[in-house]
Backbone as a printed PyTorch tensor [residue, N CA C, xyz], in Angstrom:
tensor([[[ 11.3350, -35.1140,  28.6920],
         [ 11.2310, -33.6840,  28.8880],
         [ 12.3490, -33.1680,  29.8070]],

        [[ 12.6570, -33.9110,  30.8840],
         [ 13.7260, -33.4780,  31.7670],
         [ 15.0620, -33.4470,  31.0550]],

        [[ 15.3100, -34.4590,  30.1550],
         [ 16.5490, -34.4720,  29.3950],
         [ 16.6310, -33.2600,  28.4620]],

        [[ 15.4930, -32.8950,  27.8800],
         [ 15.4790, -31.7170,  27.0060],
         [ 15.8170, -30.4720,  27.7800]],

        [[ 15.2460, -30.3130,  28.9950],
         [ 15.5520, -29.1490,  29.8040],
         [ 17.0090, -29.1040,  30.1860]],

        [[ 17.5840, -30.2760,  30.5600],
         [ 19.0070, -30.2930,  30.9240],
         [ 19.8660, -29.9240,  29.7420]],

        [[ 19.4620, -30.3720,  28.5320],
         [ 20.2280, -30.0460,  27.3240],
         [ 20.2210, -28.5740,  27.0220]],

        [[ 19.0620, -27.9400,  27.2120],
         [ 18.9670, -26.5070,  26.9610],
         [ 19.7880, -25.7140,  27.9620]],

        [[ 19.7480, -26.1190,  29.2380],
         [ 20.5020, -25.4200,  30.2570],
         [ 22.0130, -25.6020,  30.0460]],

        [[ 22.4240, -26.7820,  29.6050],
         [ 23.8230, -27.0440,  29.3170],
         [ 24.2810, -26.1660,  28.1450]],

        [[ 23.4220, -26.0270,  27.1490],
         [ 23.7530, -25.1730,  26.0120],
         [ 23.9340, -23.7310,  26.4540]],

        [[ 23.0920, -23.2600,  27.3760],
         [ 23.2110, -21.9180,  27.9030],
         [ 24.5660, -21.7290,  28.5740]],

        [[ 25.0250, -22.7290,  29.3310],
         [ 26.3010, -22.6330,  30.0260],
         [ 27.4540, -22.6210,  29.0220]],

        [[ 27.4050, -23.4760,  28.0280],
         [ 28.4570, -23.5500,  27.0240],
         [ 28.5760, -22.2610,  26.2260]],

        [[ 27.4140, -21.6830,  25.8830],
         [ 27.4310, -20.4180,  25.1480],
         [ 28.0550, -19.3230,  25.9860]],

        [[ 27.7420, -19.3240,  27.2910],
         [ 28.2920, -18.3170,  28.1980],
         [ 29.7840, -18.4390,  28.3050]],

        [[ 30.3390, -19.6600,  28.2250],
         [ 31.7670, -19.8480,  28.3590],
         [ 32.5020, -19.5810,  27.0520]],

        [[ 31.7830, -19.6000,  25.9450],
         [ 32.4370, -19.3570,  24.6390],
         [ 32.7690, -17.8890,  24.4840]],

        [[ 33.7530, -17.5840,  23.6740],
         [ 34.1570, -16.1840,  23.5130],
         [ 34.5100, -15.8810,  22.0630]],

        [[ 34.0190, -14.7530,  21.5440],
         [ 34.4180, -14.2150,  20.2890],
         [ 34.4880, -12.7100,  20.4550]],

        [[ 34.9660, -12.0080,  19.4350],
         [ 35.0510, -10.5430,  19.5290],
         [ 33.8790,  -9.8650,  18.8740]],

        [[ 32.9250, -10.6360,  18.3500],
         [ 31.7880, -10.0660,  17.6380],
         [ 30.7310,  -9.5690,  18.6130]],

        [[ 29.8550,  -8.6630,  18.1180],
         [ 28.7090,  -8.2800,  18.9170],
         [ 27.7460,  -9.4560,  19.0220]],

        [[ 26.7630,  -9.2980,  19.8710],
         [ 25.9230, -10.4060,  20.3000],
         [ 25.4470, -11.2770,  19.1540]],

        [[ 24.9020, -10.6710,  18.1120],
         [ 24.3120, -11.5010,  17.0560],
         [ 24.1750, -10.7520,  15.7440]],

        [[ 25.0220,  -9.7890,  15.4740],
         [ 24.8450,  -9.0120,  14.2460],
         [ 26.0660,  -8.9900,  13.3290]],

        [[ 27.2150,  -9.4340,  13.7720],
         [ 28.4110,  -9.3660,  12.9580],
         [ 28.7150, -10.6790,  12.2320]],

        [[ 27.8970, -11.6880,  12.4530],
         [ 28.1320, -12.9720,  11.8320],
         [ 26.9390, -13.3530,  10.9550]],

        [[ 27.2210, -14.0680,   9.8780],
         [ 26.1210, -14.4870,   9.0100],
         [ 25.3210, -15.6150,   9.6540]],

        [[ 25.9670, -16.3760,  10.5520],
         [ 25.2720, -17.4140,  11.3240],
         [ 25.6750, -17.2710,  12.7900]],

        [[ 24.7060, -17.3080,  13.6840],
         [ 25.0020, -17.2270,  15.1120],
         [ 23.9600, -18.0310,  15.8910]],

        [[ 24.3450, -18.4850,  17.0580],
         [ 23.4510, -19.2580,  17.9050],
         [ 23.5120, -18.7370,  19.3400]],

        [[ 22.4160, -18.8740,  20.0340],
         [ 22.3680, -18.3820,  21.4130],
         [ 21.4380, -19.2210,  22.2600]],

        [[ 21.5900, -19.0690,  23.5600],
         [ 20.7300, -19.7340,  24.5260],
         [ 20.2330, -18.6990,  25.5120]],

        [[ 18.9920, -18.8770,  25.9740],
         [ 18.4150, -17.8610,  26.8460],
         [ 17.5450, -18.4800,  27.9160]],

        [[ 17.2320, -17.6640,  28.8830],
         [ 16.3440, -18.0330,  29.9620],
         [ 15.5220, -16.8320,  30.3720]],

        [[ 14.2620, -17.0250,  30.7210],
         [ 13.4280, -15.8820,  31.0670],
         [ 12.1220, -16.2520,  31.6840]],

        [[ 11.3300, -15.2370,  31.9650],
         [ 10.0120, -15.4120,  32.5980],
         [  8.9990, -14.5680,  31.8480]],

        [[  7.7290, -14.8910,  32.1100],
         [  6.6790, -14.1160,  31.4600],
         [  5.3060, -14.4800,  31.9720]],

        [[  4.3200, -13.8850,  31.3280],
         [  2.9190, -14.0580,  31.6760],
         [  2.1470, -14.5560,  30.4680]],

        [[  1.3610, -15.6070,  30.6900],
         [  0.4650, -16.1510,  29.6490],
         [ -0.9560, -15.8310,  30.0790]],

        [[ -1.7430, -15.2560,  29.1600],
         [ -3.1330, -14.9110,  29.4670],
         [ -4.0110, -15.2600,  28.2700]],

        [[ -5.0140, -16.0860,  28.4760],
         [ -5.8500, -16.5020,  27.3710],
         [ -7.1630, -17.1070,  27.8940]],

        [[ -8.1920, -17.1030,  27.0140],
         [ -9.4910, -17.6490,  27.3740],
         [-10.3940, -17.7580,  26.1690]],

        [[-11.5340, -18.4190,  26.3270],
         [-12.4880, -18.6080,  25.2220],
         [-13.1140, -17.2710,  24.7790]],

        [[-13.6980, -17.2440,  23.5780],
         [-14.2570, -15.9800,  23.0480],
         [-15.2600, -15.2970,  23.9940]],

        [[-16.0960, -16.0790,  24.6470],
         [-17.1140, -15.5030,  25.5100],
         [-16.8520, -15.7180,  26.9890]],

        [[-15.6020, -15.9760,  27.3240],
         [-15.2360, -16.2400,  28.7260],
         [-14.0860, -15.3630,  29.1710]],

        [[-13.7840, -15.4700,  30.4520],
         [-12.7000, -14.6870,  31.0270],
         [-11.3340, -15.3300,  30.7100]],

        [[-10.3460, -14.4930,  30.5180],
         [ -8.9950, -14.9880,  30.2900],
         [ -8.3450, -15.4310,  31.6130]],

        [[ -7.6430, -16.5390,  31.5730],
         [ -6.9240, -17.0470,  32.7270],
         [ -5.4450, -16.7260,  32.6040]],

        [[ -4.8320, -16.3680,  33.7320],
         [ -3.4280, -15.9630,  33.7210],
         [ -2.5380, -17.0810,  34.2930]],

        [[ -1.3980, -17.3240,  33.6410],
         [ -0.4380, -18.3440,  34.1050],
         [  0.9910, -17.7900,  33.9890]],

        [[  1.8780, -18.3010,  34.8310],
         [  3.2760, -17.8820,  34.8330],
         [  4.0500, -18.7630,  33.8550]],

        [[  4.9860, -18.1490,  33.1510],
         [  5.8540, -18.8700,  32.1900],
         [  7.2960, -18.7750,  32.6690]],

        [[  7.9760, -19.9370,  32.7170],
         [  9.3800, -19.9900,  33.1240],
         [ 10.0900, -20.7690,  32.0300]],

        [[ 10.8720, -20.0900,  31.1740],
         [ 11.2430, -20.6530,  29.9030],
         [ 12.7640, -20.6270,  29.6760]],

        [[ 13.2590, -21.6520,  28.9810],
         [ 14.6210, -21.6580,  28.4100],
         [ 14.4890, -21.7580,  26.9040]],

        [[ 15.4790, -21.1780,  26.1960],
         [ 15.4090, -21.0750,  24.7330],
         [ 16.7340, -21.4070,  24.0870]],

        [[ 16.6370, -21.9440,  22.8630],
         [ 17.7590, -22.0250,  21.9310],
         [ 17.3420, -21.2370,  20.6990]],

        [[ 18.2400, -20.3700,  20.2090],
         [ 17.9120, -19.5210,  19.0610],
         [ 19.0440, -19.5850,  18.0480]],

        [[ 18.6930, -19.8610,  16.7840],
         [ 19.6460, -19.8990,  15.6820],
         [ 19.2710, -18.8310,  14.6800]],

        [[ 20.2580, -18.0170,  14.2620],
         [ 20.0150, -16.9430,  13.3050],
         [ 20.9690, -17.0810,  12.1470]],

        [[ 20.4410, -16.8100,  10.9310],
         [ 21.2810, -16.9140,   9.7330],
         [ 20.8980, -15.8770,   8.7010]],

        [[ 21.8470, -15.5390,   7.8490],
         [ 21.6440, -14.5950,   6.7380],
         [ 21.1980, -13.2330,   7.2410]],

        [[ 21.4740, -12.9240,   8.5110],
         [ 21.2150, -11.6300,   9.1180],
         [ 19.7340, -11.3300,   9.3780]],

        [[ 18.8250, -11.9610,   8.6530],
         [ 17.4050, -11.5900,   8.7600],
         [ 16.4960, -12.7530,   9.1750]],

        [[ 17.0130, -13.9710,   9.1910],
         [ 16.1810, -15.1230,   9.4950],
         [ 16.5980, -15.7810,  10.8110]],

        [[ 15.6730, -16.4070,  11.4790],
         [ 15.9880, -17.0710,  12.7080],
         [ 14.9420, -18.1350,  13.0560]],

        [[ 15.3150, -18.9780,  14.0030],
         [ 14.3690, -19.9770,  14.5150],
         [ 14.6220, -20.1340,  16.0070]],

        [[ 13.5600, -20.2060,  16.7840],
         [ 13.6480, -20.2490,  18.2330],
         [ 12.9080, -21.4630,  18.7630]],

        [[ 13.5660, -22.2200,  19.6450],
         [ 12.9490, -23.3640,  20.3100],
         [ 12.8560, -23.0310,  21.7920]],

        [[ 11.6590, -23.0630,  22.3460],
         [ 11.4160, -22.6990,  23.7490],
         [ 10.8730, -23.9090,  24.5080]],

        [[ 11.2810, -24.0450,  25.7880],
         [ 10.8320, -25.1150,  26.6610],
         [ 10.4170, -24.5130,  27.9870]],

        [[  9.1930, -24.7710,  28.4150],
         [  8.6910, -24.2410,  29.6590],
         [  9.0650, -25.1520,  30.8220]],

        [[  9.7670, -24.5960,  31.8040],
         [ 10.2220, -25.3560,  32.9580],
         [  9.1700, -25.5520,  34.0410]],

        [[  8.0260, -24.8890,  33.8760],
         [  6.9710, -24.9700,  34.8860],
         [  6.4300, -26.4060,  35.0240]],

        [[  6.1360, -26.8210,  36.2730],
         [  5.5330, -28.1160,  36.5450],
         [  4.0150, -27.9580,  36.5420]],

        [[  3.4260, -28.1940,  35.3740],
         [  1.9880, -27.9710,  35.1990],
         [  1.4650, -29.0270,  34.2370]],

        [[  0.5140, -29.8340,  34.6830],
         [ -0.0250, -30.9130,  33.8560],
         [ -0.6800, -30.3870,  32.5980]],

        [[ -1.1710, -29.1450,  32.6300],
         [ -1.8210, -28.5550,  31.4520],
         [ -0.8510, -28.3900,  30.2980]],

        [[  0.4680, -28.3040,  30.6210],
         [  1.4890, -28.1370,  29.6110],
         [  1.8370, -29.4440,  28.9070]],

        [[  1.6650, -30.5560,  29.5750],
         [  2.1140, -31.8480,  29.0490],
         [  0.9620, -32.7860,  28.6410]],

        [[ -0.2380, -32.4500,  29.0270],
         [ -1.4170, -33.2790,  28.6970],
         [ -2.4450, -32.4260,  27.9740]],

        [[ -2.8660, -32.8130,  26.7420],
         [ -3.9010, -32.0420,  26.0600],
         [ -5.1220, -31.8770,  26.9260]],

        [[ -5.5800, -30.6360,  27.0420],
         [ -6.6870, -30.3040,  27.9420],
         [ -8.0410, -30.5910,  27.2760]],

        [[ -9.0130, -30.9210,  28.1280],
         [-10.3850, -31.0380,  27.6080],
         [-10.9120, -29.6620,  27.1980]],

        [[-10.3680, -28.6310,  27.8180],
         [-10.7150, -27.2700,  27.4190],
         [ -9.8160, -26.8420,  26.2450]],

        [[ -9.9290, -25.5970,  25.8670],
         [ -9.1220, -25.0680,  24.7790],
         [ -7.6330, -25.0580,  25.2000]],

        [[ -6.7830, -25.5250,  24.2920],
         [ -5.3510, -25.6270,  24.5860],
         [ -4.5970, -24.3990,  24.0580]],

        [[ -4.3460, -23.4120,  24.9310],
         [ -3.5690, -22.2460,  24.5740],
         [ -2.1140, -22.3840,  24.9770]],

        [[ -1.8390, -23.0210,  26.1330],
         [ -0.4700, -23.1270,  26.6300],
         [  0.2760, -24.2640,  25.9420]],

        [[  1.6210, -24.1970,  26.0820],
         [  2.4470, -25.2240,  25.4300],
         [  3.6930, -25.5050,  26.2680]],

        [[  4.1220, -26.7370,  26.2740],
         [  5.3580, -27.1160,  26.9320],
         [  6.5620, -26.6940,  26.0970]],

        [[  6.4080, -26.8500,  24.7900],
         [  7.4500, -26.4300,  23.8550],
         [  6.8580, -25.5320,  22.7780]],

        [[  7.6230, -24.5560,  22.3310],
         [  7.1900, -23.6990,  21.2230],
         [  8.3250, -23.6140,  20.1990]],

        [[  7.9440, -23.7250,  18.9280],
         [  8.8550, -23.5900,  17.8210],
         [  8.4430, -22.3800,  17.0110]],

        [[  9.3460, -21.4150,  16.8430],
         [  8.9820, -20.1160,  16.2570],
         [  9.9420, -19.7630,  15.1390]],

        [[  9.4060, -19.4360,  13.9630],
         [ 10.1910, -18.8860,  12.8460],
         [ 10.2520, -17.3600,  13.0270]],

        [[ 11.4550, -16.8000,  12.8420],
         [ 11.6830, -15.3810,  13.0520],
         [ 12.1590, -14.6980,  11.7760]],

        [[ 11.6810, -13.4840,  11.5580],
         [ 12.1900, -12.6380,  10.4700],
         [ 12.5360, -11.2900,  11.0880]],

        [[ 13.7470, -10.8130,  10.7740],
         [ 14.2580,  -9.5550,  11.3440],
         [ 14.2120,  -8.4540,  10.3030]],

        [[ 13.1760,  -7.5910,  10.2980],
         [ 13.1520,  -6.4540,   9.3860],
         [ 14.2720,  -5.4500,   9.6850]],

        [[ 14.7070,  -5.4060,  10.9680],
         [ 15.7710,  -4.4930,  11.3540],
         [ 16.6850,  -5.2050,  12.3420]],

        [[ 17.9820,  -5.1660,  12.0910],
         [ 18.9820,  -5.7500,  13.0110],
         [ 20.1760,  -4.8080,  13.0360]],

        [[ 20.2580,  -3.9530,  14.0790],
         [ 21.3560,  -3.0030,  14.1980],
         [ 22.3740,  -3.4700,  15.2270]],

        [[ 23.3440,  -2.5940,  15.4800],
         [ 24.4150,  -2.9440,  16.4020],
         [ 23.9090,  -3.0350,  17.8500]],

        [[ 22.9570,  -2.1830,  18.1900],
         [ 22.5150,  -2.1170,  19.5800],
         [ 21.1480,  -2.7340,  19.8300]],

        [[ 20.3660,  -2.9490,  18.7670],
         [ 19.0570,  -3.5750,  18.9440],
         [ 18.5980,  -4.2090,  17.6580]],

        [[ 17.6150,  -5.0870,  17.7750],
         [ 17.0160,  -5.7480,  16.6200],
         [ 15.5280,  -5.8970,  16.8760]],

        [[ 14.7670,  -5.9180,  15.7770],
         [ 13.3110,  -6.0750,  15.8410],
         [ 12.9520,  -7.2570,  14.9830]],

        [[ 12.0630,  -8.1220,  15.4870],
         [ 11.6800,  -9.3100,  14.7280],
         [ 10.1960,  -9.5770,  14.7640]],

        [[  9.7370, -10.2760,  13.7510],
         [  8.3770, -10.8090,  13.6490],
         [  8.4910, -12.3140,  13.7970]],

        [[  7.5560, -12.9360,  14.5100],
         [  7.6180, -14.3700,  14.7150],
         [  6.2700, -15.0550,  14.6200]],

        [[  6.2760, -16.3160,  14.1940],
         [  5.0490, -17.1190,  14.2160],
         [  5.4650, -18.5720,  14.3100]],

        [[  4.5730, -19.3790,  14.8910],
         [  4.9450, -20.8020,  15.0270],
         [  3.8700, -21.6040,  15.7330]],

        [[  4.3000, -22.7460,  16.2340],
         [  3.3970, -23.6970,  16.8880],
         [  3.9350, -24.0710,  18.2420]],

        [[  3.0110, -24.5210,  19.1210],
         [  3.3790, -25.0400,  20.4280],
         [  2.7430, -26.3850,  20.6040]],

        [[  3.3440, -27.2140,  21.4850],
         [  2.7920, -28.5470,  21.7180],
         [  3.0470, -29.0000,  23.1260]],

        [[  2.3960, -30.0990,  23.5020],
         [  2.5780, -30.6590,  24.8300],
         [  3.7680, -31.5930,  24.8940]],

        [[  4.3940, -31.8650,  23.7340],
         [  5.5650, -32.7300,  23.6690],
         [  6.4350, -32.3140,  22.5020]],

        [[  7.6680, -32.8080,  22.4530],
         [  8.5610, -32.4860,  21.3470],
         [  8.0250, -33.0770,  20.0380]],

        [[  7.5520, -34.3300,  20.0880],
         [  7.0640, -34.9560,  18.8490],
         [  5.8760, -34.2170,  18.2700]],

        [[  4.9890, -33.7710,  19.1410],
         [  3.8170, -33.0250,  18.7060],
         [  4.2200, -31.6730,  18.1000]],

        [[  5.1900, -31.0020,  18.7380],
         [  5.6260, -29.6930,  18.2790],
         [  6.2760, -29.7930,  16.9240]],

        [[  7.2240, -30.7230,  16.7480],
         [  7.9400, -30.8160,  15.4780],
         [  7.0940, -31.4180,  14.3620]],

        [[  6.1290, -32.2510,  14.7040],
         [  5.2060, -32.7980,  13.7070],
         [  4.1460, -31.7650,  13.3100]],

        [[  3.9900, -30.7520,  14.1730],
         [  3.0100, -29.6760,  13.9310],
         [  1.5750, -30.2190,  13.8060]],

        [[  1.2780, -31.2610,  14.5650],
         [ -0.0880, -31.7540,  14.6350],
         [ -0.2480, -32.5480,  15.9100]],

        [[ -1.4870, -32.5890,  16.3930],
         [ -1.7600, -33.3110,  17.6260],
         [ -2.8620, -32.6420,  18.4020]],

        [[ -3.3440, -33.3360,  19.4370],
         [ -4.4460, -32.8360,  20.2380],
         [ -4.0740, -31.6070,  21.0760]],

        [[ -2.7680, -31.4590,  21.3920],
         [ -2.3410, -30.3500,  22.2370],
         [ -1.6750, -29.2220,  21.4920]],

        [[ -1.8390, -29.1720,  20.1680],
         [ -1.1750, -28.1470,  19.3650],
         [ -1.8330, -26.7680,  19.5670]],

        [[ -1.0300, -25.7410,  19.5300],
         [ -1.5160, -24.3490,  19.5660],
         [ -0.6770, -23.5090,  18.6220]],

        [[ -1.1530, -22.2990,  18.3370],
         [ -0.4700, -21.3970,  17.3860],
         [ -0.0970, -20.1080,  18.1210]],

        [[  0.8920, -19.4190,  17.6060],
         [  1.2500, -18.1020,  18.1350],
         [  1.9190, -17.2520,  17.0560]],

        [[  1.7940, -15.9450,  17.2030],
         [  2.4130, -14.9940,  16.2860],
         [  2.5290, -13.6460,  16.9910]],

        [[  3.5940, -12.9030,  16.6860],
         [  3.7460, -11.6190,  17.3240],
         [  5.0500, -10.9410,  16.9600]],

        [[  5.5220, -10.1000,  17.8640],
         [  6.7200,  -9.2800,  17.6280],
         [  7.6610,  -9.3600,  18.8090]],

        [[  8.9050,  -8.9460,  18.5860],
         [  9.8600,  -8.9460,  19.6890],
         [ 11.0200,  -8.0060,  19.4180]],

        [[ 11.7470,  -7.6540,  20.4690],
         [ 12.9240,  -6.7960,  20.3800],
         [ 14.0970,  -7.4640,  21.1120]],

        [[ 15.2710,  -7.3550,  20.5250],
         [ 16.5060,  -7.7480,  21.1680],
         [ 17.3130,  -6.4880,  21.4390]],

        [[ 17.6950,  -6.2700,  22.7030],
         [ 18.5230,  -5.1490,  23.0740],
         [ 19.8960,  -5.6940,  23.4610]],

        [[ 20.9290,  -5.3120,  22.7030],
         [ 22.2680,  -5.8710,  22.8570],
         [ 23.0130,  -5.0730,  23.9170]],

        [[ 23.2880,  -5.7190,  25.0310],
         [ 23.9050,  -5.0380,  26.1860],
         [ 25.3980,  -4.9420,  26.0670]],

        [[ 26.0350,  -5.9980,  25.5790],
         [ 27.4940,  -6.0640,  25.4730],
         [ 27.8180,  -7.2550,  24.5370]],

        [[ 29.1190,  -7.5160,  24.3840],
         [ 29.4870,  -8.6710,  23.5480],
         [ 28.7900,  -9.9230,  24.0630]],

        [[ 28.0660, -10.5420,  23.1510],
         [ 27.3940, -11.8330,  23.3990],
         [ 26.1640, -11.7910,  24.2800]],

        [[ 25.7620, -10.6460,  24.7860],
         [ 24.6330, -10.5920,  25.7430],
         [ 23.5020,  -9.7280,  25.2110]],

        [[ 22.2710, -10.2010,  25.3120],
         [ 21.1020,  -9.4670,  24.8520],
         [ 19.9340,  -9.6750,  25.8080]],

        [[ 19.1130,  -8.6620,  25.9290],
         [ 17.8230,  -8.7770,  26.5970],
         [ 16.7460,  -8.8300,  25.5220]],

        [[ 15.8800,  -9.8260,  25.6120],
         [ 14.8310, -10.0520,  24.6150],
         [ 13.4710,  -9.8040,  25.2520]],

        [[ 12.6260,  -9.0450,  24.5600],
         [ 11.2420,  -8.8310,  24.9870],
         [ 10.3150,  -9.1770,  23.8260]],

        [[  9.3130, -10.0110,  24.0890],
         [  8.4130, -10.4170,  23.0170],
         [  6.9710, -10.4330,  23.4770]],

        [[  6.0880, -10.1790,  22.5510],
         [  4.6410, -10.2880,  22.7780],
         [  4.0610, -11.1510,  21.6770]],

        [[  3.6090, -12.3490,  22.0390],
         [  3.0360, -13.2880,  21.0740],
         [  1.5650, -13.4980,  21.3810]],

        [[  0.7560, -13.3810,  20.3590],
         [ -0.6750, -13.6900,  20.4810],
         [ -0.8620, -15.1870,  20.2240]],

        [[ -1.6870, -15.8190,  21.0700],
         [ -1.8280, -17.2700,  21.0390],
         [ -3.2420, -17.6720,  20.6410]],

        [[ -3.3430, -18.8500,  20.0490],
         [ -4.6440, -19.4090,  19.6510],
         [ -4.5850, -20.9300,  19.7590]],

        [[ -5.6770, -21.5710,  20.1040],
         [ -5.6600, -23.0500,  20.2110],
         [ -5.6060, -23.6860,  18.8140]],

        [[ -5.1080, -24.9150,  18.7590],
         [ -5.0850, -25.6590,  17.5090],
         [ -6.4980, -26.1070,  17.0930]],

        [[ -6.6230, -26.5280,  15.8370],
         [ -7.9330, -26.8910,  15.3080],
         [ -8.5180, -28.1080,  16.0290]],

        [[ -7.6880, -29.0680,  16.4050],
         [ -8.2260, -30.2380,  17.1330],
         [ -8.7790, -29.8200,  18.4840]],

        [[ -8.0960, -28.8780,  19.1260],
         [ -8.5680, -28.3850,  20.4180],
         [ -9.9100, -27.6820,  20.2410]],

        [[-10.0310, -26.8860,  19.1810],
         [-11.2790, -26.1730,  18.9410],
         [-12.4290, -27.1410,  18.6750]],

        [[-12.1670, -28.1790,  17.8680],
         [-13.2120, -29.1530,  17.5710],
         [-13.5920, -29.9400,  18.8230]],

        [[-12.6080, -30.3300,  19.6300],
         [-12.8800, -31.0540,  20.8560],
         [-13.7410, -30.2310,  21.8120]],

        [[-13.4150, -28.9560,  21.8890],
         [-14.2020, -28.0560,  22.7400],
         [-15.6100, -27.8640,  22.1820]],

        [[-15.7440, -27.8200,  20.8390],
         [-17.0460, -27.6550,  20.2440],
         [-17.9310, -28.8660,  20.4930]],

        [[-17.3560, -30.0680,  20.4460],
         [-18.1150, -31.2800,  20.7430],
         [-18.6490, -31.2360,  22.1690]],

        [[-17.8240, -30.7880,  23.1280],
         [-18.2490, -30.6980,  24.5110],
         [-19.3610, -29.6710,  24.6660]],

        [[-19.2520, -28.5530,  23.9570],
         [-20.3000, -27.5240,  24.0240],
         [-21.6190, -27.9860,  23.4060]],

        [[-21.5450, -28.7350,  22.3230],
         [-22.7630, -29.2830,  21.6820],
         [-23.4540, -30.2560,  22.6410]],

        [[-22.6620, -31.1050,  23.2850],
         [-23.2290, -32.0440,  24.2600],
         [-23.8950, -31.3100,  25.4030]],

        [[-23.2560, -30.2370,  25.8770],
         [-23.8490, -29.4600,  26.9650],
         [-25.1120, -28.7530,  26.4980]],

        [[-25.1210, -28.2440,  25.2710],
         [-26.3160, -27.5790,  24.7250],
         [-27.4690, -28.5420,  24.5980]],

        [[-27.1750, -29.7620,  24.1380],
         [-28.2140, -30.7740,  24.0080],
         [-28.8010, -31.1610,  25.3480]],

        [[-27.9040, -31.2620,  26.3530],
         [-28.3750, -31.6090,  27.6820],
         [-29.2840, -30.5410,  28.2740]],

        [[-28.9920, -29.2830,  27.9230],
         [-29.7900, -28.1690,  28.4710],
         [-31.0560, -27.9110,  27.6860]],

        [[-30.9670, -27.9860,  26.3580],
         [-32.1220, -27.5720,  25.5380],
         [-32.5400, -28.5020,  24.4390]],

        [[-31.9510, -29.6750,  24.3600],
         [-32.3540, -30.6480,  23.3620],
         [-31.9050, -30.2700,  21.9530]],

        [[-32.6030, -30.8310,  20.9750],
         [-32.2450, -30.6400,  19.5680],
         [-32.2950, -29.1800,  19.1510]],

        [[-33.2670, -28.4380,  19.6300],
         [-33.4110, -27.0510,  19.2630],
         [-32.1850, -26.2360,  19.6780]],

        [[-31.6320, -26.5300,  20.8370],
         [-30.4510, -25.8200,  21.3050],
         [-29.2300, -26.1580,  20.4420]],

        [[-29.1330, -27.4150,  20.0110],
         [-28.0360, -27.8310,  19.1690],
         [-28.1110, -27.1480,  17.8080]],

        [[-29.3160, -27.0200,  17.2610],
         [-29.4890, -26.3770,  15.9520],
         [-29.1170, -24.8930,  16.0160]],

        [[-29.2320, -24.2750,  17.1930],
         [-28.8720, -22.8520,  17.3120],
         [-27.3790, -22.6610,  17.5590]],

        [[-26.6910, -23.7330,  17.8440],
         [-25.2700, -23.6130,  18.1880],
         [-24.4560, -23.2030,  16.9640]],

        [[-23.6050, -22.2260,  17.1410],
         [-22.7470, -21.7390,  16.0810],
         [-21.2910, -22.1510,  16.3830]],

        [[-20.7750, -23.1210,  15.6560],
         [-19.4460, -23.6300,  15.9520],
         [-18.3730, -22.5750,  15.6340]],

        [[-17.4990, -22.3110,  16.6030],
         [-16.4580, -21.3000,  16.3890],
         [-15.3530, -21.7950,  15.4820]],

        [[-14.6880, -20.8670,  14.8020],
         [-13.5240, -21.1800,  13.9820],
         [-12.2730, -20.5480,  14.5910]],

        [[-11.1530, -20.7590,  13.9640],
         [ -9.9000, -20.2420,  14.4800],
         [ -9.9250, -18.7320,  14.6300]],

        [[-10.5880, -18.0530,  13.6860],
         [-10.6260, -16.5660,  13.7320],
         [-11.3390, -16.0570,  14.9830]],

        [[-12.2240, -16.8590,  15.5760],
         [-12.9080, -16.4290,  16.7950],
         [-11.9830, -16.3350,  18.0010]],

        [[-10.8170, -16.9460,  17.8900],
         [ -9.8800, -16.9770,  19.0410],
         [ -8.7090, -16.0030,  18.8570]],

        [[ -8.6970, -15.3210,  17.7550],
         [ -7.6640, -14.2910,  17.5130],
         [ -8.1080, -13.0320,  18.2210]],

        [[ -7.5450, -12.7990,  19.3780],
         [ -7.9660, -11.7130,  20.2520],
         [ -6.7860, -11.1250,  20.9970]],

        [[ -6.8410,  -9.8200,  21.3030],
         [ -5.7740,  -9.1760,  22.0460],
         [ -5.6500,  -9.7450,  23.4560]],

        [[ -6.7260, -10.3190,  23.9850],
         [ -6.6780, -10.8510,  25.3560],
         [ -5.8920, -12.1670,  25.4200]],

        [[ -5.6950, -12.8310,  24.2960],
         [ -4.9640, -14.1090,  24.2780],
         [ -3.5170, -13.8540,  23.8800]],

        [[ -2.6470, -13.7610,  24.8490],
         [ -1.2660, -13.3740,  24.5470],
         [ -0.3050, -13.9430,  25.5570]],

        [[  0.9690, -13.8690,  25.2240],
         [  2.0770, -14.3060,  26.0830],
         [  3.1860, -13.2640,  25.9980]],

        [[  3.5160, -12.6610,  27.1220],
         [  4.5800, -11.6410,  27.1790],
         [  5.7720, -12.2220,  27.9350]],

        [[  6.9710, -12.1060,  27.3220],
         [  8.1820, -12.7050,  27.9010],
         [  9.3380, -11.7340,  27.9140]],

        [[ 10.1560, -11.8310,  28.9550],
         [ 11.4400, -11.1230,  29.0360],
         [ 12.4950, -12.1820,  29.2530]],

        [[ 13.5450, -12.1940,  28.3580],
         [ 14.5680, -13.2330,  28.4350],
         [ 15.9550, -12.6310,  28.3400]],

        [[ 16.9210, -13.3160,  28.9010],
         [ 18.3220, -12.9630,  28.7880],
         [ 18.9970, -14.0080,  27.8960]],

        [[ 19.6990, -13.5310,  26.8440],
         [ 20.3460, -14.4000,  25.8830],
         [ 21.8590, -14.2100,  25.9000]],

        [[ 22.5920, -15.3320,  25.7060],
         [ 24.0240, -15.3300,  25.4330],
         [ 24.2190, -15.8790,  24.0340]],

        [[ 24.9610, -15.1480,  23.1880],
         [ 25.1810, -15.5580,  21.7990],
         [ 26.6680, -15.8160,  21.5200]],

        [[ 26.9070, -16.6490,  20.5220],
         [ 28.2690, -16.8320,  20.0080],
         [ 28.2660, -16.5280,  18.5110]]])
């Protein structure tokens, strides 16, 4: 993980030193950029309070054909919940992989839709399966400040992966049985992914990008 973070930060430096005469990311059919930013993650179970966490992120973003993109994000925060699948619902992620579609990309700003997966490790994220997997989807804006420089703002709604939901359901069934026996288990209604799609479960980020 430390090597990954160093690689992303090195990419940010190299992109900053590179120079072209094009605008940040709209005059080329293919462009790449690196970014760094901060944000707030807020999420919780359907019948519980949402917990707030700080996000400190570096990004690599590749864009092609003017309307498509892919973003790889790595959270620099030192938090065991990011690297170890939680016994609770797993909303947070150490790495996030996001597919982007740009309905509008102008000279001074761009608007995109994004969706993807997050994981507690690179292998889990790229395999798109594992105990620590989570999902996210949302919208974002890129504001182009000058040649090669953009400010990015995004709002992604987050949801735990299916393994996390099942693991949490098993724990809740065990707790229900301990409290009320078989009758309590029979009354238990196992939640599905749709139960976690909520406005309260989201991640808001502001990032600075350098593009070539």
